[in-house]
PDB file of N, CA, C and O in Angstrom:
ATOM      1  N   MET A   1     116.525 128.196  13.103  1.00  0.00           N
ATOM      2  CA  MET A   1     117.224 128.356  14.348  1.00  0.00           C
ATOM      3  C   MET A   1     118.572 129.040  14.045  1.00  0.00           C
ATOM      4  O   MET A   1     119.271 128.660  13.105  1.00  0.00           O
ATOM      5  N   LEU A   2     118.899 129.984  14.801  1.00  0.00           N
ATOM      6  CA  LEU A   2     120.132 130.730  14.625  1.00  0.00           C
ATOM      7  C   LEU A   2     121.343 129.814  14.804  1.00  0.00           C
ATOM      8  O   LEU A   2     121.439 129.080  15.788  1.00  0.00           O
ATOM      9  N   GLY A   3     122.262 129.869  13.842  1.00  0.00           N
ATOM     10  CA  GLY A   3     123.480 129.077  13.931  1.00  0.00           C
ATOM     11  C   GLY A   3     123.392 127.690  13.334  1.00  0.00           C
ATOM     12  O   GLY A   3     124.329 126.899  13.446  1.00  0.00           O
ATOM     13  N   VAL A   4     122.256 127.387  12.694  1.00  0.00           N
ATOM     14  CA  VAL A   4     122.061 126.061  12.090  1.00  0.00           C
ATOM     15  C   VAL A   4     121.703 126.234  10.623  1.00  0.00           C
ATOM     16  O   VAL A   4     120.980 127.158  10.251  1.00  0.00           O
ATOM     17  N   ARG A   5     122.217 125.336   9.798  1.00  0.00           N
ATOM     18  CA  ARG A   5     121.855 125.294   8.382  1.00  0.00           C
ATOM     19  C   ARG A   5     121.385 123.890   8.061  1.00  0.00           C
ATOM     20  O   ARG A   5     121.759 122.923   8.725  1.00  0.00           O
ATOM     21  N   CYS A   6     120.542 123.795   7.012  1.00  0.00           N
ATOM     22  CA  CYS A   6     120.118 122.465   6.585  1.00  0.00           C
ATOM     23  C   CYS A   6     119.846 122.469   5.092  1.00  0.00           C
ATOM     24  O   CYS A   6     119.660 123.512   4.467  1.00  0.00           O
ATOM     25  N   VAL A   7     119.830 121.269   4.550  1.00  0.00           N
ATOM     26  CA  VAL A   7     119.450 121.048   3.161  1.00  0.00           C
ATOM     27  C   VAL A   7     118.456 119.885   3.177  1.00  0.00           C
ATOM     28  O   VAL A   7     118.656 118.897   3.885  1.00  0.00           O
ATOM     29  N   THR A   8     117.388 120.011   2.395  1.00  0.00           N
ATOM     30  CA  THR A   8     116.297 119.051   2.427  1.00  0.00           C
ATOM     31  C   THR A   8     115.834 118.746   1.018  1.00  0.00           C
ATOM     32  O   THR A   8     115.908 119.593   0.128  1.00  0.00           O
ATOM     33  N   ALA A   9     115.352 117.518   0.824  1.00  0.00           N
ATOM     34  CA  ALA A   9     114.772 117.125  -0.457  1.00  0.00           C
ATOM     35  C   ALA A   9     113.532 116.274  -0.195  1.00  0.00           C
ATOM     36  O   ALA A   9     113.531 115.409   0.680  1.00  0.00           O
ATOM     37  N   ALA A  10     112.487 116.532  -0.960  1.00  0.00           N
ATOM     38  CA  ALA A  10     111.243 115.774  -0.831  1.00  0.00           C
ATOM     39  C   ALA A  10     111.409 114.367  -1.405  1.00  0.00           C
ATOM     40  O   ALA A  10     112.109 114.163  -2.397  1.00  0.00           O
ATOM     41  N   ILE A  11     110.753 113.408  -0.764  1.00  0.00           N
ATOM     42  CA  ILE A  11     110.663 112.043  -1.284  1.00  0.00           C
ATOM     43  C   ILE A  11     109.324 111.951  -2.002  1.00  0.00           C
ATOM     44  O   ILE A  11     108.266 112.072  -1.385  1.00  0.00           O
ATOM     45  N   VAL A  12     109.381 111.738  -3.307  1.00  0.00           N
ATOM     46  CA  VAL A  12     108.184 111.709  -4.138  1.00  0.00           C
ATOM     47  C   VAL A  12     108.012 110.296  -4.694  1.00  0.00           C
ATOM     48  O   VAL A  12     108.953 109.715  -5.234  1.00  0.00           O
ATOM     49  N   ASP A  13     106.791 109.745  -4.556  1.00  0.00           N
ATOM     50  CA  ASP A  13     106.551 108.391  -5.073  1.00  0.00           C
ATOM     51  C   ASP A  13     106.341 108.431  -6.589  1.00  0.00           C
ATOM     52  O   ASP A  13     106.234 109.513  -7.166  1.00  0.00           O
ATOM     53  N   PRO A  14     106.281 107.271  -7.234  1.00  0.00           N
ATOM     54  CA  PRO A  14     106.124 107.243  -8.688  1.00  0.00           C
ATOM     55  C   PRO A  14     104.857 107.941  -9.203  1.00  0.00           C
ATOM     56  O   PRO A  14     104.805 108.344 -10.365  1.00  0.00           O
ATOM     57  N   ALA A  15     103.842 108.086  -8.353  1.00  0.00           N
ATOM     58  CA  ALA A  15     102.614 108.778  -8.750  1.00  0.00           C
ATOM     59  C   ALA A  15     102.726 110.292  -8.579  1.00  0.00           C
ATOM     60  O   ALA A  15     101.788 111.020  -8.903  1.00  0.00           O
ATOM     61  N   GLY A  16     103.854 110.770  -8.078  1.00  0.00           N
ATOM     62  CA  GLY A  16     104.061 112.197  -7.911  1.00  0.00           C
ATOM     63  C   GLY A  16     103.635 112.750  -6.565  1.00  0.00           C
ATOM     64  O   GLY A  16     103.629 113.966  -6.370  1.00  0.00           O
ATOM     65  N   ARG A  17     103.276 111.873  -5.628  1.00  0.00           N
ATOM     66  CA  ARG A  17     102.863 112.319  -4.292  1.00  0.00           C
ATOM     67  C   ARG A  17     104.078 112.429  -3.373  1.00  0.00           C
ATOM     68  O   ARG A  17     104.945 111.555  -3.368  1.00  0.00           O
ATOM     69  N   VAL A  18     104.128 113.490  -2.611  1.00  0.00           N
ATOM     70  CA  VAL A  18     105.201 113.658  -1.628  1.00  0.00           C
ATOM     71  C   VAL A  18     104.900 112.729  -0.453  1.00  0.00           C
ATOM     72  O   VAL A  18     103.822 112.782   0.139  1.00  0.00           O
ATOM     73  N   ARG A  19     105.878 111.875  -0.129  1.00  0.00           N
ATOM     74  CA  ARG A  19     105.700 110.885   0.932  1.00  0.00           C
ATOM     75  C   ARG A  19     106.563 111.150   2.158  1.00  0.00           C
ATOM     76  O   ARG A  19     106.384 110.509   3.193  1.00  0.00           O
ATOM     77  N   GLY A  20     107.484 112.076   2.049  1.00  0.00           N
ATOM     78  CA  GLY A  20     108.370 112.380   3.164  1.00  0.00           C
ATOM     79  C   GLY A  20     109.485 113.287   2.685  1.00  0.00           C
ATOM     80  O   GLY A  20     109.377 113.925   1.638  1.00  0.00           O
ATOM     81  N   ALA A  21     110.558 113.338   3.460  1.00  0.00           N
ATOM     82  CA  ALA A  21     111.695 114.175   3.096  1.00  0.00           C
ATOM     83  C   ALA A  21     112.957 113.644   3.763  1.00  0.00           C
ATOM     84  O   ALA A  21     112.906 112.980   4.799  1.00  0.00           O
ATOM     85  N   LEU A  22     114.075 113.951   3.148  1.00  0.00           N
ATOM     86  CA  LEU A  22     115.387 113.701   3.740  1.00  0.00           C
ATOM     87  C   LEU A  22     116.003 115.055   4.059  1.00  0.00           C
ATOM     88  O   LEU A  22     115.830 116.017   3.311  1.00  0.00           O
ATOM     89  N   SER A  23     116.713 115.121   5.158  1.00  0.00           N
ATOM     90  CA  SER A  23     117.316 116.382   5.564  1.00  0.00           C
ATOM     91  C   SER A  23     118.644 116.128   6.264  1.00  0.00           C
ATOM     92  O   SER A  23     118.820 115.128   6.960  1.00  0.00           O
ATOM     93  N   VAL A  24     119.563 117.048   6.066  1.00  0.00           N
ATOM     94  CA  VAL A  24     120.824 117.060   6.793  1.00  0.00           C
ATOM     95  C   VAL A  24     120.937 118.442   7.415  1.00  0.00           C
ATOM     96  O   VAL A  24     120.775 119.452   6.730  1.00  0.00           O
ATOM     97  N   ALA A  25     121.213 118.488   8.706  1.00  0.00           N
ATOM     98  CA  ALA A  25     121.339 119.762   9.402  1.00  0.00           C
ATOM     99  C   ALA A  25     122.595 119.751  10.266  1.00  0.00           C
ATOM    100  O   ALA A  25     123.061 118.699  10.704  1.00  0.00           O
ATOM    101  N   GLY A  26     123.122 120.928  10.496  1.00  0.00           N
ATOM    102  CA  GLY A  26     124.301 121.036  11.341  1.00  0.00           C
ATOM    103  C   GLY A  26     124.636 122.485  11.616  1.00  0.00           C
ATOM    104  O   GLY A  26     124.001 123.392  11.077  1.00  0.00           O
ATOM    105  N   PRO A  27     125.625 122.700  12.447  1.00  0.00           N
ATOM    106  CA  PRO A  27     126.023 124.077  12.774  1.00  0.00           C
ATOM    107  C   PRO A  27     126.645 124.766  11.554  1.00  0.00           C
ATOM    108  O   PRO A  27     127.258 124.122  10.703  1.00  0.00           O
ATOM    109  N   VAL A  28     126.472 126.077  11.493  1.00  0.00           N
ATOM    110  CA  VAL A  28     126.945 126.826  10.326  1.00  0.00           C
ATOM    111  C   VAL A  28     128.445 126.692  10.108  1.00  0.00           C
ATOM    112  O   VAL A  28     128.906 126.767   8.969  1.00  0.00           O
ATOM    113  N   TYR A  29     129.210 126.497  11.165  1.00  0.00           N
ATOM    114  CA  TYR A  29     130.658 126.372  10.967  1.00  0.00           C
ATOM    115  C   TYR A  29     131.029 125.063  10.269  1.00  0.00           C
ATOM    116  O   TYR A  29     132.116 124.963   9.700  1.00  0.00           O
ATOM    117  N   ARG A  30     130.149 124.060  10.299  1.00  0.00           N
ATOM    118  CA  ARG A  30     130.417 122.802   9.600  1.00  0.00           C
ATOM    119  C   ARG A  30     129.700 122.728   8.261  1.00  0.00           C
ATOM    120  O   ARG A  30     130.212 122.128   7.315  1.00  0.00           O
ATOM    121  N   LEU A  31     128.518 123.333   8.173  1.00  0.00           N
ATOM    122  CA  LEU A  31     127.757 123.320   6.925  1.00  0.00           C
ATOM    123  C   LEU A  31     127.874 124.685   6.257  1.00  0.00           C
ATOM    124  O   LEU A  31     126.948 125.495   6.275  1.00  0.00           O
ATOM    125  N   THR A  32     129.025 124.906   5.677  1.00  0.00           N
ATOM    126  CA  THR A  32     129.259 126.146   4.944  1.00  0.00           C
ATOM    127  C   THR A  32     128.396 126.146   3.687  1.00  0.00           C
ATOM    128  O   THR A  32     127.867 125.107   3.293  1.00  0.00           O
ATOM    129  N   MET A  33     128.256 127.289   3.069  1.00  0.00           N
ATOM    130  CA  MET A  33     127.475 127.356   1.829  1.00  0.00           C
ATOM    131  C   MET A  33     128.100 126.463   0.759  1.00  0.00           C
ATOM    132  O   MET A  33     127.380 125.827  -0.012  1.00  0.00           O
ATOM    133  N   ALA A  34     129.428 126.411   0.704  1.00  0.00           N
ATOM    134  CA  ALA A  34     130.099 125.538  -0.261  1.00  0.00           C
ATOM    135  C   ALA A  34     129.752 124.073   0.002  1.00  0.00           C
ATOM    136  O   ALA A  34     129.529 123.309  -0.937  1.00  0.00           O
ATOM    137  N   ARG A  35     129.707 123.685   1.262  1.00  0.00           N
ATOM    138  CA  ARG A  35     129.356 122.305   1.627  1.00  0.00           C
ATOM    139  C   ARG A  35     127.901 122.014   1.282  1.00  0.00           C
ATOM    140  O   ARG A  35     127.587 120.926   0.800  1.00  0.00           O
ATOM    141  N   LEU A  36     127.011 122.971   1.521  1.00  0.00           N
ATOM    142  CA  LEU A  36     125.601 122.778   1.165  1.00  0.00           C
ATOM    143  C   LEU A  36     125.431 122.593  -0.336  1.00  0.00           C
ATOM    144  O   LEU A  36     124.598 121.801  -0.776  1.00  0.00           O
ATOM    145  N   GLU A  37     126.218 123.321  -1.123  1.00  0.00           N
ATOM    146  CA  GLU A  37     126.141 123.173  -2.578  1.00  0.00           C
ATOM    147  C   GLU A  37     126.558 121.773  -3.020  1.00  0.00           C
ATOM    148  O   GLU A  37     126.061 121.270  -4.028  1.00  0.00           O
ATOM    149  N   LEU A  38     127.456 121.147  -2.284  1.00  0.00           N
ATOM    150  CA  LEU A  38     127.855 119.771  -2.584  1.00  0.00           C
ATOM    151  C   LEU A  38     126.826 118.765  -2.078  1.00  0.00           C
ATOM    152  O   LEU A  38     126.539 117.771  -2.746  1.00  0.00           O
ATOM    153  N   LEU A  39     126.276 119.027  -0.903  1.00  0.00           N
ATOM    154  CA  LEU A  39     125.311 118.100  -0.309  1.00  0.00           C
ATOM    155  C   LEU A  39     123.954 118.127  -1.000  1.00  0.00           C
ATOM    156  O   LEU A  39     123.277 117.101  -1.071  1.00  0.00           O
ATOM    157  N   GLY A  40     123.551 119.277  -1.506  1.00  0.00           N
ATOM    158  CA  GLY A  40     122.228 119.411  -2.131  1.00  0.00           C
ATOM    159  C   GLY A  40     121.942 118.355  -3.178  1.00  0.00           C
ATOM    160  O   GLY A  40     120.938 117.651  -3.069  1.00  0.00           O
ATOM    161  N   PRO A  41     122.790 118.216  -4.193  1.00  0.00           N
ATOM    162  CA  PRO A  41     122.547 117.199  -5.209  1.00  0.00           C
ATOM    163  C   PRO A  41     122.595 115.769  -4.655  1.00  0.00           C
ATOM    164  O   PRO A  41     121.872 114.897  -5.135  1.00  0.00           O
ATOM    165  N   GLU A  42     123.432 115.529  -3.661  1.00  0.00           N
ATOM    166  CA  GLU A  42     123.494 114.192  -3.061  1.00  0.00           C
ATOM    167  C   GLU A  42     122.206 113.862  -2.320  1.00  0.00           C
ATOM    168  O   GLU A  42     121.693 112.749  -2.436  1.00  0.00           O
ATOM    169  N   ILE A  43     121.681 114.814  -1.564  1.00  0.00           N
ATOM    170  CA  ILE A  43     120.425 114.603  -0.846  1.00  0.00           C
ATOM    171  C   ILE A  43     119.281 114.416  -1.849  1.00  0.00           C
ATOM    172  O   ILE A  43     118.431 113.544  -1.666  1.00  0.00           O
ATOM    173  N   ALA A  44     119.260 115.223  -2.896  1.00  0.00           N
ATOM    174  CA  ALA A  44     118.210 115.101  -3.914  1.00  0.00           C
ATOM    175  C   ALA A  44     118.245 113.729  -4.578  1.00  0.00           C
ATOM    176  O   ALA A  44     117.195 113.125  -4.797  1.00  0.00           O
ATOM    177  N   GLU A  45     119.428 113.231  -4.898  1.00  0.00           N
ATOM    178  CA  GLU A  45     119.548 111.910  -5.520  1.00  0.00           C
ATOM    179  C   GLU A  45     119.129 110.805  -4.547  1.00  0.00           C
ATOM    180  O   GLU A  45     118.467 109.847  -4.947  1.00  0.00           O
ATOM    181  N   ALA A  46     119.505 110.932  -3.291  1.00  0.00           N
ATOM    182  CA  ALA A  46     119.086 109.935  -2.297  1.00  0.00           C
ATOM    183  C   ALA A  46     117.570 109.930  -2.150  1.00  0.00           C
ATOM    184  O   ALA A  46     116.966 108.860  -2.071  1.00  0.00           O
ATOM    185  N   ALA A  47     116.946 111.099  -2.112  1.00  0.00           N
ATOM    186  CA  ALA A  47     115.484 111.173  -2.007  1.00  0.00           C
ATOM    187  C   ALA A  47     114.832 110.566  -3.235  1.00  0.00           C
ATOM    188  O   ALA A  47     113.809 109.891  -3.118  1.00  0.00           O
ATOM    189  N   ARG A  48     115.403 110.792  -4.408  1.00  0.00           N
ATOM    190  CA  ARG A  48     114.847 110.207  -5.644  1.00  0.00           C
ATOM    191  C   ARG A  48     114.887 108.680  -5.564  1.00  0.00           C
ATOM    192  O   ARG A  48     113.917 108.010  -5.920  1.00  0.00           O
ATOM    193  N   ARG A  49     116.005 108.137  -5.101  1.00  0.00           N
ATOM    194  CA  ARG A  49     116.137 106.660  -5.004  1.00  0.00           C
ATOM    195  C   ARG A  49     115.162 106.078  -3.991  1.00  0.00           C
ATOM    196  O   ARG A  49     114.598 105.008  -4.219  1.00  0.00           O
ATOM    197  N   VAL A  50     114.959 106.769  -2.876  1.00  0.00           N
ATOM    198  CA  VAL A  50     114.016 106.290  -1.858  1.00  0.00           C
ATOM    199  C   VAL A  50     112.590 106.289  -2.412  1.00  0.00           C
ATOM    200  O   VAL A  50     111.800 105.402  -2.087  1.00  0.00           O
ATOM    201  N   GLY A  51     112.265 107.258  -3.228  1.00  0.00           N
ATOM    202  CA  GLY A  51     110.904 107.372  -3.744  1.00  0.00           C
ATOM    203  C   GLY A  51     110.537 106.398  -4.845  1.00  0.00           C
ATOM    204  O   GLY A  51     109.374 106.323  -5.240  1.00  0.00           O
ATOM    205  N   LEU A  52     111.501 105.656  -5.344  1.00  0.00           N
ATOM    206  CA  LEU A  52     111.209 104.720  -6.447  1.00  0.00           C
ATOM    207  C   LEU A  52     110.426 103.532  -6.016  1.00  0.00           C
ATOM    208  O   LEU A  52     110.112 102.669  -6.835  1.00  0.00           O
TER     209      LEU A  52
END
């Protein structure tokens, strides 16, 4: 969608199956590329913890 950015990470169970995803989305003026670079690793770590 025009004017929106998001970052997403898959939730993977211990057997390696994708069970869902976590995502953060917002308008481009709030989710700058610099902000996405900071959020990416945080979302990935949260998805890893959920999948355990």
